[in-house]
C-alpha atoms as one frame of an Amber mdcrd trajectory, in Angstrom:
protein
   0.071   0.054  -0.273   1.736   3.272  -1.281   1.923   6.200   1.350  -0.861
   8.723  -0.704  -3.345   5.532  -0.896  -2.615   5.375   3.116  -3.202   8.906
   3.613  -6.552   9.390   1.494  -7.720   6.208   3.426  -7.055   8.197   6.697
  -8.812  11.469   5.626 -11.739   9.787   4.595 -12.140   7.601   8.071 -11.917
  10.911  10.084 -14.562  12.791   7.930 -17.096   9.555   8.233 -16.295   9.654
  12.211 -16.287  13.765  12.229 -19.754  13.257  10.469 -21.514  10.559  12.647
 -20.010  12.656  15.578 -22.140  15.655  14.815 -25.218  13.463  13.875 -25.232
  12.001  17.207 -24.993  15.720  18.859 -28.015  16.964  17.029 -30.153  13.507
  18.134 -28.987  14.056  21.700 -30.216  17.901  21.237 -33.599  16.897  19.854
 -34.207  14.425  22.278 -33.657  16.354  25.438 -36.027  18.927  23.588 -38.717
  17.002  23.194 -38.441  15.868  26.775 -38.367  18.776  28.431 -41.270  20.392
  26.169 -43.407  17.193  27.409 -42.293  18.139  31.134 -43.608  21.671  30.388
 -46.473  20.586  29.066 -47.216  18.089  32.053 -46.551  21.311  34.290 -49.030
  23.483  32.504 -51.682  20.726  32.505 -51.689  20.551  36.157 -51.925  24.582
  36.738 -54.929  26.851  36.185 -54.949  29.036  33.166 -56.384  31.912  32.165
 -58.305  32.028  28.792 -59.457  34.886  26.401 -62.173  34.011  23.955 -64.225
  36.059  21.568 -67.868  35.744  21.655 -69.577  36.977  18.386 -73.128  39.613
  19.428 -75.893  39.893  17.210 -78.042  42.740  18.115 -81.792  42.445  17.233
 -84.740  44.847  17.686 -83.494  47.861  16.936 -87.049  50.185  15.205 -86.608
  51.117  11.953 -86.993  55.046  13.081 -84.115  54.386  15.001 -80.148  55.674
  14.114 -77.572  54.050  16.272 -75.481  56.923  16.188 -71.973  54.531  16.564
 -70.843  50.871  15.527 -71.862  48.886  18.108 -69.019  46.302  18.999 -69.428
  42.883  17.099 -67.843  40.926  19.701 -67.615  40.400  23.779 -64.110  39.004
  25.093 -64.495  36.190  27.514 -62.171  35.941  30.185 -62.136  32.975  32.458
 -59.632  30.365  33.939 -59.259  26.672  32.902 -57.202  23.596  33.622 -54.253
  23.403  31.880 -55.138  20.005  29.782 -58.057  22.261  28.649 -55.689  24.112
  26.288 -55.320  21.653  24.028 -59.166  22.056  22.908 -58.414  25.698  23.087
 -55.431  25.808  21.058 -57.502  24.017  18.238 -59.507  27.061  18.113 -62.769
  25.810  19.854 -65.029  28.907  19.064 -68.204  30.292  21.152 -71.480  30.601
  19.856 -72.711  34.153  19.584 -74.972  35.733  21.881 -77.859  37.836  20.756
 -78.760  40.985  22.226 -82.532  42.123  22.031 -82.694  45.809  21.697 -86.577
  45.707  21.942 -88.411  48.067  24.220 -85.043  50.070  24.896 -86.071  53.411
  22.572 -87.849  56.229  23.612 -86.370  59.700  23.158 -83.001  60.881  21.693
 -80.475  59.243  24.308 -78.136  56.642  25.154 -78.943  52.928  26.359 -76.755
  51.435  28.702 -76.371  47.699  28.524 -74.665  45.633  31.401 -72.810  42.434
  29.522 -72.889  40.289  32.957 -76.324  39.401  32.134 -75.247  37.446  29.562
 -72.119  35.741  31.134 -74.519  32.932  31.934 -75.317  31.957  28.645 -71.549
  31.953  27.497 -70.297  30.081  30.666 -72.656  27.089  29.289 -70.890  26.877
  26.220 -67.281  26.315  28.211 -65.911  23.089  29.015 -66.947  21.705  32.359
 -63.234  22.246  34.314 -63.894  26.331  33.288 -63.644  28.322  36.542 -65.231
  32.114  36.934 -65.890  34.144  33.764 -66.450  37.828  33.221 -67.406  39.411
  29.853 -65.371  42.891  28.782 -66.241  45.570  28.190 -68.819  45.255  31.134
 -71.114  47.898  29.620 -72.238  48.485  25.963 -73.294  51.982  25.290 -76.149
  52.591  22.336 -76.748  56.156  21.541 -79.488  56.735  19.262 -81.276  59.227
  17.085 -84.977  59.220  16.569 -85.866  59.699  12.892 -88.790  61.079  11.264
 -90.944  59.179   8.972 -92.772  59.613   5.843 -94.682  57.362   3.371 -93.672
  57.452  -0.236 -94.846  55.850  -3.265 -92.461  53.268  -4.697 -91.602  54.039
  -8.188 -89.883  51.096 -10.812 -86.464  52.082 -12.047 -85.320  50.287 -15.038
 -86.188  48.633 -18.579 -88.237  45.688 -19.502 -87.437  44.399 -23.040 -90.125
  42.354 -24.554 -89.917  39.974 -27.224 -91.222  39.804 -30.420 -94.959  39.549
 -30.256 -95.435  39.928 -26.435 -96.658  42.346 -24.489 -97.274  43.761 -20.773
-101.232  42.656 -20.117-101.399  45.041 -17.596 -98.819  47.830 -16.081 -96.069
  46.711 -13.833 -96.815  46.446  -9.876 -94.740  47.334  -7.108 -96.525  45.277
  -4.047 -96.054  47.335  -1.362 -96.459  50.343  -3.757 -95.498  52.625  -0.906
 -93.033  52.284   1.853 -92.182  53.957   4.897 -89.184  55.878   5.004 -87.275
  57.391   7.712 -84.714  59.940   7.951 -83.995  63.798   8.909 -87.212  65.832
   8.538 -84.836  68.354   5.743 -84.372  65.315   3.559 -87.620  63.707   3.482
 -89.362  67.084   2.623 -87.830  67.024  -0.407 -88.809  63.253  -1.272 -91.452
  62.757  -3.418 -91.151  58.692  -4.388 -88.609  56.057  -3.758 -87.099  54.065
  -6.449 -86.302  50.415  -6.967 -82.602  49.361  -7.610 -82.031  49.661 -11.490
 -81.952  46.834 -13.246 -82.811  45.859 -16.982 -84.350  42.706 -18.550 -84.346
  41.829 -22.437 -86.221  39.554 -24.725 -88.748  38.673 -22.119 -91.217  35.652
 -22.589 -92.622  34.752 -19.413 -94.586  36.867 -16.613 -92.102  38.272 -14.297
 -92.392  37.891 -10.394 -89.406  38.890  -8.434 -88.006  40.513  -5.308 -86.809
  43.954  -5.934 -84.315  45.830  -3.593 -84.871  49.790  -3.234 -82.208  52.388
  -3.856 -82.334  53.744  -0.360 -79.866  56.835   0.110 -77.260  56.211   3.050
 -78.600  58.826   5.273 -82.342  56.711   5.198 -83.681  53.815   6.173 -86.915
  52.075   4.703 -89.342  49.378   6.140 -89.662  47.486   4.129 -86.388  47.138
   2.111 -87.687  45.031  -0.967 -90.731  44.904  -2.612 -92.068  42.496  -5.206
 -92.370  43.307  -8.898 -94.964  41.781 -10.822 -95.573  42.320 -14.620 -97.645
  39.927 -16.536 -96.036  39.266 -20.227 -98.263  37.115 -22.718 -98.409  36.714
 -26.736-100.753  40.026 -28.236-102.817  39.845 -31.272-104.831  42.461 -33.130
-108.780  43.002 -32.569-110.872  45.496 -34.413-114.061  46.594 -32.568-116.997
  49.550 -33.742-117.222  52.255 -31.478-120.074  54.892 -31.789-118.813  58.353
 -31.558-120.269  60.511 -28.708-120.207  63.934 -28.428-119.091  65.838 -24.871
-119.509  69.187 -23.435-122.044  70.412 -25.655-124.206  73.492 -24.908-127.998
  72.490 -24.208-129.421  74.143 -27.535-126.896  72.455 -29.498-126.445  68.667
 -30.836-123.681  67.259 -33.002-123.827  64.905 -35.595-120.438  63.497 -37.093
-119.807  61.263 -40.453-119.121  58.706 -39.893-121.174  58.034 -37.110-118.840
  55.562 -35.551-115.069  54.711 -35.685-113.118  51.602 -36.047-110.790  50.838
 -32.997-107.467  48.385 -33.494-106.139  47.003 -30.708-103.157  45.063 -29.885
-104.481  42.866 -26.445-103.131  39.863 -24.555-104.687  36.422 -25.842-105.744
  36.211 -22.476-107.997  39.470 -22.850-109.505  39.381 -26.290-112.659  38.067
 -25.514-113.102  40.071 -22.279-112.314  43.685 -24.422-116.294  44.787 -25.491
-116.945  48.072 -27.214-118.881  49.253 -23.929-115.015  49.339 -22.589-114.168
  52.233 -25.280-115.639  55.506 -26.023-114.606  57.326 -28.903-115.438  61.444
 -28.523-115.622  64.448 -29.928-114.738  67.484 -27.643-117.121  70.948 -28.734
-114.319  72.762 -26.728-111.541  71.274 -29.115-113.869  72.041 -32.286-111.818
  73.677 -34.905-112.761  77.559 -35.109-112.382  77.213 -39.106-115.172  76.175
 -40.968-114.827  72.773 -42.976-112.453  71.666 -40.792-112.699  68.009 -39.263
-113.127  67.237 -35.476-110.322  65.025 -33.872-111.814  61.651 -32.178-110.280
  61.258 -29.220-110.262  57.427 -27.590-110.987  57.031 -23.884-109.842  53.655
 -22.773-108.153  51.423 -19.762-104.314  52.690 -19.774-103.132  49.077 -21.105
-105.516  49.276 -23.908-104.787  53.129 -24.971-101.002  52.675 -25.457-101.929
  49.915 -28.162-104.783  51.132 -29.970-105.212  53.501 -32.824-108.496  55.386
 -34.191-109.577  55.093 -38.054-110.430  57.764 -38.640-108.885  59.811 -36.489
-111.102  62.972 -37.390-114.176  63.213 -38.958-116.721  65.691 -40.535-119.355
  67.022 -38.385-122.328  69.326 -38.072-123.822  71.605 -35.650-127.863  71.684
 -35.278-129.691  73.573 -32.983-132.266  71.483 -30.830-135.811  72.108 -31.562
């Protein structure tokens, strides 16, 4: 064996021994670290520890005509003592259920409400582990500052657009249920308002009747009760219907008689299928108003159609004007 080869073997063995030594050191360190941690944990589990947990809060019973001036806390802090053996469950993130604070029958004139949270300690304590000790809630008092609002009833108006498919129509006007709501706010703002509007929404190519919940557009400084309405719109296919309607003179002086030529007009309506047989000549009136007669001779009188709004906006009169003759009554 050469001297160089022997030297290389010695270096290799020394490195191997050094590596083993470091590995054993780390192993021994980890072993003692784990043992000390277990001993610490066993010690802690034998002691009483103070624990802090969040308790979510839900408020109810705030009337629509009351505005809370400051943001109410969303959580209370539950402080209690428990055995260290229970820390494991709290470390895993055990959560407490929310408590409900009912503010009904607390609001009178403008002012403040003081709520003492110790009334809810028993409820919170019932959700802790059986080993838990005394409990307290923080803060111990909730201060609710509020202002009574003015109220005004306003009609609800639809905001948006409903585009119907071809050969379809609204068989009646759009209905909002309820059609008026109570609005609460400062008197100066309410005095300027005449209506409350829905959130704008748009529908296209509508072929079916609509029955949907629609939120109201409420300015930040106001409250509305209820905050939503039901929008109803009856949509159906339509067809054309022609009805012969006699012309009637209105606002005539007692000594005059008006004759028209022709004596009747044809009213052409677009009606929904369900209303086709319901629409009769008695539902329509074709009138010539004496007060609207032309002042010049030989001019024709305009015929005005009086009908339900749902019919009127889809109707036309043939002819739209007629010849007339005024006669003196004998």
